[in-house]
C-alpha positions as CSV (number, residue, x, y, z in Angstrom):
1,M,-24.3,5.2,-16.7
2,A,-23.0,6.4,-13.3
3,I,-21.9,2.9,-12.4
4,R,-20.0,2.5,-15.6
5,Q,-18.3,5.8,-15.1
6,L,-17.3,4.8,-11.6
7,K,-15.9,1.5,-12.9
8,R,-13.8,3.3,-15.4
9,R,-12.5,5.6,-12.7
10,F,-11.7,2.9,-10.1
11,S,-10.8,0.1,-12.5
12,P,-8.5,1.5,-15.2
13,A,-7.8,-0.8,-18.2
14,P,-4.0,-1.4,-18.2
15,T,-2.4,-4.0,-20.3
16,D,-2.3,-7.7,-19.5
17,K,1.5,-8.0,-20.0
18,I,3.5,-9.7,-17.2
19,F,7.1,-9.4,-18.1
20,T,7.8,-5.7,-18.2
21,V,10.6,-3.7,-16.7
22,P,8.5,-2.1,-14.0
23,N,7.0,-5.5,-13.0
24,V,10.5,-7.1,-12.8
25,I,11.6,-4.2,-10.5
26,S,8.5,-4.6,-8.3
27,M,9.2,-8.3,-8.0
28,L,12.8,-7.7,-7.1
29,R,11.6,-5.2,-4.4
30,I,9.4,-7.9,-3.0
31,V,12.3,-10.4,-3.0
32,S,14.5,-7.9,-1.1
33,I,12.0,-7.7,1.8
34,P,13.0,-11.0,3.5
35,F,16.7,-9.9,3.3
36,I,15.9,-6.6,4.9
37,T,13.9,-8.4,7.7
38,V,16.7,-10.9,8.4
39,L,19.4,-8.3,8.4
40,V,17.5,-6.1,10.9
41,M,16.8,-9.1,13.2
42,H,20.5,-10.0,13.2
43,H,21.5,-6.4,13.9
44,H,23.3,-6.0,10.5
45,L,21.9,-2.5,10.5
46,F,24.2,-0.9,7.9
47,A,23.6,-3.7,5.4
48,S,19.9,-3.5,6.0
49,L,19.9,0.2,5.4
50,V,21.7,-0.2,2.1
51,V,19.2,-2.8,0.9
52,L,16.3,-0.7,2.1
53,A,17.6,2.4,0.3
54,A,17.9,0.4,-2.9
55,S,14.4,-1.0,-2.5
56,C,12.8,2.4,-1.8
57,A,14.6,4.0,-4.7
58,S,13.3,1.2,-7.0
59,D,9.8,2.2,-6.0
60,G,10.1,5.5,-7.8
61,V,11.9,4.1,-10.7
62,D,9.3,1.5,-11.7
63,G,6.5,4.0,-11.5
64,Y,8.4,6.4,-13.7
65,I,9.2,3.8,-16.3
66,A,5.6,2.5,-16.3
67,R,4.2,6.0,-16.9
68,R,6.9,7.2,-19.2
69,Y,7.0,4.2,-21.5
70,N,3.3,3.2,-21.3
71,Q,4.1,0.0,-19.4
72,V,1.2,0.2,-16.9
73,T,-0.1,-3.4,-16.3
74,K,-2.8,-5.1,-14.2
75,L,-0.1,-7.1,-12.5
76,G,2.0,-4.0,-11.8
77,Q,-1.0,-2.2,-10.2
78,L,-1.2,-5.1,-7.8
79,L,2.6,-5.6,-7.2
80,D,3.4,-2.0,-6.4
81,P,1.1,-1.5,-3.4
82,I,1.8,-5.1,-2.2
83,A,5.5,-4.4,-2.2
84,D,5.1,-1.2,-0.3
85,R,2.9,-2.7,2.3
86,L,5.0,-5.8,2.7
87,L,8.1,-3.7,3.1
88,I,6.5,-1.5,5.8
89,I,4.9,-4.5,7.7
90,C,8.0,-6.7,7.6
91,S,10.4,-3.9,8.5
92,M,8.2,-2.9,11.4
93,L,8.0,-6.6,12.5
94,A,11.8,-6.9,12.4
95,L,12.3,-3.6,14.3
96,A,9.6,-4.5,16.9
97,W,11.2,-8.0,17.3
98,V,14.5,-6.5,18.3
99,G,12.9,-3.9,20.5
100,I,13.6,-0.9,18.4
101,V,10.0,-0.1,17.5
102,P,7.1,-0.4,20.0
103,W,4.7,-3.3,19.2
104,W,1.7,-1.0,19.0
105,V,3.1,0.5,15.7
106,L,3.1,-2.9,14.1
107,V,-0.4,-3.8,15.4
108,L,-1.9,-0.5,14.1
109,V,-0.3,-1.0,10.6
110,A,-1.2,-4.6,10.3
111,L,-4.8,-4.1,11.5
112,R,-5.4,-1.4,9.0
113,E,-4.1,-3.7,6.2
114,V,-6.5,-6.5,7.4
115,V,-9.5,-4.2,7.3
116,L,-8.6,-2.9,3.8
117,G,-7.9,-6.4,2.6
118,I,-11.4,-7.4,3.6
119,Q,-12.8,-4.4,1.7
120,I,-10.8,-5.3,-1.4
121,L,-12.3,-8.7,-1.4
122,C,-15.8,-7.2,-1.0
123,L,-15.2,-4.8,-3.9
124,A,-13.9,-7.6,-6.1
125,Q,-17.3,-9.3,-5.8
126,F,-18.8,-6.2,-7.7
127,G,-16.1,-6.1,-10.3
128,Y,-13.9,-3.4,-8.8
129,G,-10.2,-3.4,-8.6
130,P,-8.1,-1.6,-5.9
131,L,-9.3,1.9,-5.2
132,P,-7.1,4.8,-6.5
133,V,-4.4,5.9,-4.1
134,H,-5.4,9.0,-2.1
135,F,-2.8,11.7,-1.4
136,V,-3.3,11.1,2.3
137,G,-2.4,7.4,1.7
138,K,0.7,8.4,-0.2
139,A,1.8,10.8,2.6
140,A,1.2,8.0,5.2
141,T,3.2,5.5,3.2
142,A,6.0,8.0,2.8
143,M,6.0,8.8,6.5
144,L,6.2,5.2,7.5
145,M,8.9,4.6,4.9
146,I,10.9,7.4,6.5
147,T,10.3,5.9,9.9
148,V,12.0,2.6,9.2
149,P,15.5,4.0,8.2
150,V,15.3,6.7,10.9
151,F,14.9,3.9,13.5
152,I,17.6,1.8,12.0
153,V,20.1,4.8,11.9
154,S,19.2,5.7,15.5
155,E,20.4,2.2,16.6
156,M,23.8,2.5,14.8
157,G,25.4,4.5,17.5
158,S,25.0,6.2,20.9
159,G,24.9,9.7,22.1
160,R,22.6,12.7,21.9
161,L,22.3,12.7,18.1
162,F,21.2,9.1,18.0
163,N,18.8,9.7,20.9
164,V,17.3,12.6,18.9
165,L,16.9,10.4,15.9
166,H,15.1,7.8,17.9
167,Y,12.6,10.4,19.2
168,G,12.3,11.6,15.6
169,G,11.4,8.0,14.6
170,D,8.8,7.9,17.4
171,A,7.2,11.1,16.0
172,C,7.3,9.8,12.4
173,A,5.7,6.5,13.6
174,I,2.9,8.4,15.4
175,W,2.2,10.7,12.5
176,G,2.5,7.8,10.0
177,C,0.1,5.6,11.8
178,T,-2.4,8.5,12.2
179,L,-2.3,9.3,8.5
180,Y,-2.4,5.6,7.6
181,W,-5.7,5.2,9.5
182,I,-7.1,8.5,8.1
183,A,-6.4,7.2,4.6
184,G,-7.9,3.9,5.6
185,F,-11.2,5.6,6.7
186,I,-11.2,7.5,3.4
187,Y,-10.8,4.2,1.4
188,I,-13.5,2.5,3.6
189,H,-15.9,5.5,2.9
190,Q,-15.2,5.2,-0.9
191,G,-15.6,1.5,-0.9
192,V,-18.9,1.5,1.1
193,G,-20.2,4.2,-1.3
194,L,-19.4,2.1,-4.3
195,I,-21.0,-1.1,-2.9
196,R,-24.1,0.9,-1.9
197,Q,-24.5,2.2,-5.5
198,E,-24.0,-1.2,-6.9
199,L,-26.6,-2.7,-4.6
200,A,-29.0,0.1,-5.4
201,A,-28.5,-0.4,-9.1
202,R,-29.2,-4.1,-8.8
203,R,-32.3,-3.5,-6.8
204,H,-33.4,-1.0,-9.4
205,G,-32.7,-3.5,-12.2
206,H,-34.8,-6.2,-10.5
207,A,-37.6,-3.7,-10.0
208,D,-37.6,-2.7,-13.7
209,G,-38.1,-6.4,-14.7
210,P,-39.0,-6.9,-18.3
211,T,-39.0,-3.2,-19.1
212,G,-35.3,-3.0,-18.3
213,A,-34.6,-5.9,-20.5
214,K,-36.5,-4.3,-23.4
215,E,-34.5,-1.1,-23.1
216,S,-31.2,-3.1,-23.1
217,A,-32.3,-4.9,-26.2
């Protein structure tokens, strides 16, 4: 019973629809990421900022539409976090490539995604989808999302104000990476707990043998 409750909690049952308004918006956000990356790498900072602002705004729009009009889908639950993570990683890569962001920021963000990606694959073997987003994870994503435009704006001019913005970007990057990893450890703890319960349930089922089969019948 406990395992079934956990599966309902961590694997909601959205619809199987593909072509919904939120999904189209999420797909467009993913399509915008290469444009943002190229614009930053070629130092077209104002244009990259405009596209980035539109992309970030669409993140809230698709979520609102999905909840308001009951258009939550399995595909949407995958596309939305993928879009956010790709936007952060690709933007950080572009900023690090042109020397605006230190490389350690990109390494920390990418390493965390690799670790959680492995965990998602492990959970999938037990029938679980992505874990529900923790508020610490939301705060970390928001902080890193803020970091990108702050760094971009800080490179659009010179003087004390732009230097202050760059230092502000450094602070946002440090706090964002810290929260990102704190959220990562929370997800790892949740995932390990679920896998342990599944393994314990399977061992218990094998120990029951024919008795368990009789009760199921």
